[in-house]
C-alpha positions as a printed Julia matrix, in Angstrom:
422×3 Matrix{Float64}:
 23.41  -63.92  -19.22
 25.64  -61.33  -19.87
 29.27  -62.0   -18.16
 31.93  -58.9   -17.62
 35.3   -60.04  -17.68
 37.88  -57.83  -15.83
 41.67  -58.36  -17.12
 43.88  -58.42  -20.19
 46.16  -61.39  -19.62
 46.81  -64.95  -20.66
 44.4   -65.89  -17.66
 41.8   -63.96  -19.32
 41.58  -65.23  -22.35
 41.65  -68.86  -20.86
 38.75  -68.1   -18.9
 37.44  -66.17  -21.41
 37.31  -68.6   -23.71
 35.63  -71.74  -21.13
 32.84  -68.62  -20.89
 32.57  -68.91  -24.66
 32.03  -72.35  -24.34
 29.31  -72.18  -21.53
 25.63  -72.76  -22.45
 24.11  -70.08  -20.2
 26.14  -67.21  -21.59
 24.23  -64.62  -24.25
 27.42  -61.88  -24.67
 31.27  -61.35  -22.88
 32.41  -58.04  -22.19
 36.39  -58.05  -21.8
 37.76  -54.98  -19.81
 40.16  -54.11  -21.5
 40.75  -58.04  -22.72
 43.04  -58.22  -25.84
 44.0   -59.62  -29.68
 42.8   -63.02  -28.17
 39.09  -62.41  -26.49
 38.33  -59.71  -29.29
 37.8   -63.08  -31.47
 35.2   -64.25  -28.63
 34.17  -61.28  -27.11
 34.18  -57.42  -27.0
 36.96  -55.9   -25.58
 35.56  -52.71  -24.16
 39.08  -50.25  -23.14
 38.83  -48.86  -19.76
 40.94  -48.22  -16.89
 40.67  -51.45  -14.6
 41.27  -49.7   -11.24
 38.62  -47.12  -12.15
 35.76  -48.41  -10.34
 33.15  -46.0   -10.95
 34.0   -46.37  -14.93
 33.83  -50.14  -14.28
 30.37  -50.19  -12.96
 28.82  -47.94  -15.71
 29.97  -50.43  -18.15
 28.39  -53.18  -16.12
 24.91  -51.2   -16.23
 24.98  -49.86  -19.9
 26.11  -53.08  -21.15
 23.29  -55.16  -18.83
 25.93  -57.43  -17.66
 24.7   -59.79  -15.11
 27.84  -61.46  -13.38
 31.5   -59.97  -13.25
 34.27  -62.14  -12.87
 37.65  -60.46  -12.16
 40.65  -61.97  -13.03
 43.63  -59.87  -11.68
 44.83  -59.27   -8.57
 45.46  -55.53   -8.16
 41.65  -54.2    -8.82
 40.95  -57.4    -5.56
 43.0   -56.03   -3.32
 42.16  -52.46   -4.32
 38.47  -53.51   -3.36
 36.28  -53.7    -6.69
 34.53  -56.7    -5.09
 32.94  -54.75   -2.32
 32.05  -51.85   -4.54
 30.35  -53.82   -7.28
 28.31  -55.18   -4.15
 27.7   -52.39   -2.86
 26.26  -51.41   -5.89
 24.2   -54.4    -5.92
 26.25  -56.04   -8.93
 26.73  -59.97   -9.04
 30.78  -60.29   -9.24
 32.38  -63.74   -8.27
 36.17  -62.64   -6.13
 36.92  -61.93   -2.6
 36.48  -58.69   -1.07
 39.09  -56.48   -0.07
 40.09  -57.85    3.76
 40.53  -61.25    2.1
 42.47  -60.13   -0.7
 45.11  -58.92    1.68
 45.89  -63.09    1.83
 47.71  -61.99   -1.57
 48.05  -57.83   -1.46
 50.08  -58.47    2.0
 52.99  -61.25    2.53
 52.89  -59.7     6.4
 49.45  -60.15    6.88
 49.41  -63.83    5.31
 52.43  -64.65    7.55
 50.24  -63.1    10.71
 47.54  -65.18    9.91
 49.58  -68.43    9.52
 51.54  -67.81   13.31
 47.8   -66.97   14.79
 46.67  -70.26   13.55
 49.89  -72.91   13.38
 49.97  -73.17    9.72
 52.77  -74.72    8.92
 54.51  -71.68    6.45
 58.73  -70.92    6.55
 60.05  -68.85    9.97
 60.06  -64.92    8.92
 60.19  -61.76   10.42
 58.28  -58.84    9.03
 60.75  -55.72    8.61
 60.71  -52.03    8.35
 63.66  -51.0     8.2
 67.31  -51.96    7.84
 68.31  -52.93   11.42
 65.63  -55.35   12.14
 66.79  -56.83    8.42
 70.67  -56.91    9.96
 68.74  -58.34   13.47
 67.87  -61.43   11.63
 70.74  -61.95    9.6
 72.52  -62.49   13.17
 70.36  -65.22   13.63
 69.61  -67.12   10.45
 71.16  -69.08    8.04
 71.92  -68.15    4.46
 70.12  -68.49    2.07
 67.27  -66.25    3.12
 63.84  -65.63    1.21
 63.57  -61.51    0.72
 59.76  -60.49   -0.11
 58.29  -57.37   -0.99
 55.42  -57.13    1.22
 52.64  -55.83   -1.31
 51.82  -56.44   -4.69
 54.9   -56.71   -7.28
 53.81  -58.89  -10.43
 55.22  -61.59   -9.8
 59.04  -59.74   -9.32
 59.37  -59.38   -5.62
 60.55  -62.19   -4.28
 64.82  -62.92   -4.45
 66.03  -65.71   -3.24
 69.7   -64.52   -1.61
 72.71  -66.22   -0.86
 74.81  -63.77    1.0
 74.33  -61.19    3.35
 75.34  -58.34    1.03
 72.7   -59.23   -1.04
 70.02  -59.83    1.26
 70.75  -55.95    2.27
 70.81  -54.66   -1.4
 67.61  -56.03   -2.15
 65.77  -54.76    1.25
 67.34  -51.17    0.67
 66.12  -51.23   -2.65
 62.78  -52.13   -1.21
 62.33  -49.5     1.37
 63.95  -46.83   -0.99
 60.31  -47.88   -3.16
 61.3   -50.09   -6.28
 57.14  -51.55   -5.87
 54.85  -48.72   -5.18
 52.89  -51.36   -3.28
 55.63  -52.28   -0.71
 57.3   -50.09    2.11
 57.45  -53.16    4.48
 59.32  -56.49    3.44
 59.48  -60.6     4.93
 62.07  -61.79    5.33
 61.92  -65.91    5.06
 63.72  -68.98    5.86
 64.73  -71.05    2.9
 62.98  -74.15    2.4
 64.32  -77.02    0.38
 61.42  -78.99   -0.99
 59.19  -79.7    -3.95
 56.95  -76.34   -5.07
 53.28  -77.12   -6.2
 49.95  -75.39   -6.63
 46.93  -76.36   -5.12
 43.43  -74.49   -6.0
 40.03  -74.27   -4.72
 36.85  -72.15   -5.75
 35.24  -70.84   -2.5
 31.72  -69.9    -1.82
 30.32  -68.56    2.32
 29.92  -72.27    3.2
 32.22  -74.44    1.06
 34.73  -74.81   -1.11
 35.44  -77.25   -4.25
 38.66  -78.71   -5.26
 39.9   -76.79   -8.29
 43.25  -78.62   -9.57
 46.89  -78.68   -9.05
 49.59  -77.19  -11.58
 53.65  -76.66  -11.05
 54.8   -73.21  -12.43
 58.12  -72.35  -13.54
 59.03  -69.05  -12.34
 62.99  -69.0   -13.19
 63.5   -67.28  -16.44
 66.39  -69.69  -17.88
 66.24  -72.86  -18.49
 67.1   -75.26  -14.94
 65.23  -72.75  -13.07
 68.19  -70.14  -13.64
 67.84  -66.4   -13.54
 65.61  -63.87  -11.61
 61.46  -64.87  -11.11
 59.07  -63.64  -13.54
 55.49  -63.88  -13.65
 56.09  -67.73  -14.8
 57.18  -69.06  -18.01
 55.02  -72.06  -18.53
 53.53  -74.69  -16.48
 51.45  -78.36  -16.13
 48.73  -80.24  -14.92
 47.67  -82.23  -12.75
 50.59  -82.36  -10.48
 51.22  -85.79   -9.64
 53.25  -85.19   -6.52
 49.98  -84.31   -4.87
 48.11  -87.21   -3.64
 45.47  -88.54   -1.51
 47.26  -88.3     2.0
 49.47  -85.31    0.64
 45.63  -83.27   -0.25
 44.66  -83.91    3.19
 47.41  -82.38    5.05
 46.51  -79.43    2.62
 43.14  -79.38    3.3
 43.48  -79.85    7.54
 46.26  -78.3     7.78
 46.12  -74.71    5.78
 43.1   -74.41    3.63
 40.46  -75.06    6.32
 42.26  -73.02    9.08
 42.58  -70.06    7.06
 38.83  -69.83    5.65
 37.99  -70.8     9.66
 40.12  -67.8    10.58
 38.1   -65.16    7.6
 35.05  -66.37    9.14
 35.98  -65.65   12.54
 36.51  -62.15   11.68
 33.53  -61.94    9.48
 35.17  -61.16    6.05
 34.39  -64.68    4.43
 36.53  -65.78    1.47
 34.32  -65.97   -1.93
 36.24  -66.47   -4.93
 39.43  -68.97   -6.47
 42.27  -69.49   -3.88
 45.66  -70.37   -5.3
 47.49  -72.33   -2.15
 51.07  -71.98   -3.68
 53.04  -74.82   -1.36
 56.82  -76.44   -0.52
 56.73  -80.01    0.08
 59.31  -81.14    2.49
 59.46  -84.38    3.43
 56.02  -84.93    2.42
 54.96  -81.98    4.62
 53.13  -78.77    3.12
 54.39  -75.91    4.33
 52.83  -72.37    3.1
 54.79  -69.85    0.63
 51.91  -67.79   -0.76
 48.5   -67.48   -1.36
 46.68  -65.8    -4.33
 43.44  -64.62   -4.47
 42.51  -65.73   -8.16
 43.64  -68.25  -10.56
 47.24  -68.33  -11.3
 48.62  -66.95  -14.13
 49.82  -69.88  -16.25
 48.54  -72.2   -14.15
 44.79  -71.06  -15.14
 46.05  -72.22  -18.99
 46.96  -75.73  -17.98
 43.7   -76.09  -15.71
 40.85  -74.92  -17.46
 41.68  -76.85  -20.64
 41.32  -79.87  -18.29
 37.95  -78.9   -17.18
 34.79  -81.11  -18.58
 31.82  -78.95  -16.07
 30.44  -75.82  -17.21
 32.87  -73.27  -16.16
 30.19  -70.09  -15.6
 27.38  -72.71  -13.75
 30.24  -73.03  -11.43
 30.96  -69.71  -10.72
 27.2   -68.69  -10.39
 26.54  -71.22   -7.64
 29.53  -69.55   -5.82
 28.48  -66.79   -6.17
 24.93  -67.05   -4.72
 26.96  -69.46   -2.07
 25.47  -72.59   -3.75
 28.63  -75.18   -4.21
 27.6   -77.38   -2.33
 25.25  -79.03   -4.83
 27.5   -78.46   -7.92
 30.05  -81.86   -9.16
 32.93  -80.36  -11.03
 33.97  -83.05  -13.13
 37.86  -83.35  -14.9
 39.06  -84.43  -18.1
 41.38  -87.08  -17.64
 43.85  -85.32  -19.43
 47.39  -83.72  -19.06
 48.07  -80.34  -19.51
 50.89  -77.77  -20.26
 51.4   -74.62  -21.74
 54.8   -72.56  -22.69
 54.72  -69.01  -22.79
 56.33  -67.29  -25.59
 58.01  -64.14  -23.91
 59.68  -60.49  -25.53
 63.42  -60.78  -25.54
 64.8   -58.45  -22.5
 61.75  -59.65  -20.03
 61.54  -59.61  -16.8
 63.39  -56.8   -17.85
 63.26  -54.08  -20.58
 61.45  -55.15  -23.6
 60.33  -53.45  -27.17
 56.68  -53.02  -26.92
 54.25  -53.17  -30.48
 56.45  -55.62  -32.35
 54.57  -57.08  -35.02
 53.41  -61.29  -34.73
 53.52  -61.76  -38.3
 52.76  -65.56  -38.61
 50.39  -65.56  -35.72
 47.38  -66.57  -37.68
 48.69  -69.34  -39.26
 48.87  -71.11  -36.63
 45.06  -72.47  -35.91
 43.01  -72.73  -31.95
 41.97  -76.14  -32.21
 41.43  -79.38  -30.22
 45.7   -80.24  -30.47
 47.08  -76.4   -29.58
 44.78  -73.47  -28.07
 46.84  -70.13  -28.09
 46.43  -67.68  -25.27
 47.13  -64.28  -25.69
 48.57  -61.93  -23.12
 50.55  -59.22  -23.95
 48.75  -58.49  -27.34
 46.6   -56.23  -28.8
 45.04  -55.65  -32.45
 46.83  -52.78  -34.76
 45.38  -51.66  -38.07
 44.23  -55.22  -38.63
 47.65  -56.47  -36.69
 48.23  -58.54  -33.77
 51.43  -56.51  -31.95
 53.08  -57.72  -28.52
 52.28  -55.56  -25.4
 53.81  -57.44  -22.64
 56.81  -58.98  -20.96
 54.55  -62.15  -21.39
 53.11  -62.52  -24.83
 51.25  -65.76  -25.73
 50.64  -68.58  -24.16
 50.92  -72.04  -26.12
 49.18  -74.9   -24.55
 47.84  -78.82  -25.13
 46.87  -81.49  -23.58
 47.28  -85.16  -24.5
 48.21  -88.21  -22.5
 51.7   -87.5   -22.31
 53.99  -84.91  -21.22
 56.38  -85.72  -23.42
 54.79  -85.63  -26.56
 52.39  -82.57  -25.46
 55.63  -80.51  -24.91
 57.09  -81.82  -28.23
 53.84  -80.7   -30.11
 54.19  -77.09  -28.23
 57.09  -76.52  -29.28
 56.82  -76.93  -32.68
 54.14  -74.87  -32.92
 56.62  -72.13  -31.33
 59.19  -72.87  -33.75
 56.32  -72.88  -36.4
 55.31  -68.95  -35.56
 59.55  -68.56  -35.41
 59.09  -64.74  -33.55
 62.43  -63.5   -33.34
 62.0   -61.07  -30.97
 60.78  -63.24  -28.64
 61.96  -66.4   -26.26
 60.81  -69.41  -24.48
 61.79  -72.14  -22.4
 62.27  -75.17  -23.92
 61.81  -77.58  -20.7
 58.56  -77.01  -19.15
 57.84  -80.21  -17.54
 61.45  -81.19  -16.84
 60.27  -82.57  -13.41
 57.72  -84.77  -14.6
 59.26  -85.66  -18.29
 62.65  -87.04  -16.59
 60.46  -89.19  -15.33
 57.96  -90.42  -18.37
């Protein structure tokens, strides 16, 4: 089978590696890919939002199955487009992708189907924001309605901050958002729960804990993710039952009733309050960097799982996992999530080998004159597996110190919630 993988981040490199390990695969084409994927696949430079261009590449390279990594092409309807062209593709359709593409859509679905979530108000102007402030306690969470690359959520401790952030969104800070969601601030423990879904069934696909804040001790602005670990110990059998029966099943059932079946990965972002799950967000793909800690723990053939989801045959598939823990630390460009330099040489990258102990997933990189340079805010993911989170983190930090990339920074406290209890 020839596989086409859409995307260029750390998630896509992790997926590409699992595709590469599959016994079912002949060739892998990454569109556009990065410096890491170029070692195990053929990278093809293309605009992933130009659907006709993608279709031509699929046909000319005789690609049998397309896997869509990032959210934007899903939200804009790439799956619908390719299905109409009779191409096998893995991911949700445009309607179902609104679960991530629109916070307002997700919140309305929760309200209609009694799915536990934070109290909220959808606002289209500042007057609505002011009215919600009058009846709400601080802090308040302000969320841009549309996609914002992980930077559209702000926890505001003052009314002034709520109004300033809201005004920025209404003034067009995020192209995808002309409205916003105000939400009560829930105090609890965050966790990510993943499933893979076909028209008729779903299967568990791992748990993880992300670290969104840019600075140690969870300080500073939100990012796309500074690191993660898997599994998340907080998810026991009792909590998992609640997640499935209170959140997952009602969501999939609501989409089915609207004749828009969900198919693909579904990332359920949760806040656990007094042992009860509340839905914070849905993502309609694997998380990044959660994917980089979940996939190294997967024992089963990844492509076999994906193919059977595409042909609605998940029921017959048994997904097996390694009895190991996994962690990733994200190496970022100085200045991220604000302004940062691009095309900076990563001189020692080839000295650190991709092996059983350490996997380096490329995120914002490219090849330039046979050298690897940085192109993004999140540049590399250093990932390792083992039986002890403290030892895993120690090994990752040692590798990051060996790389000694002067233009980068990273959090040294990834996994603090579980390592303090080791």
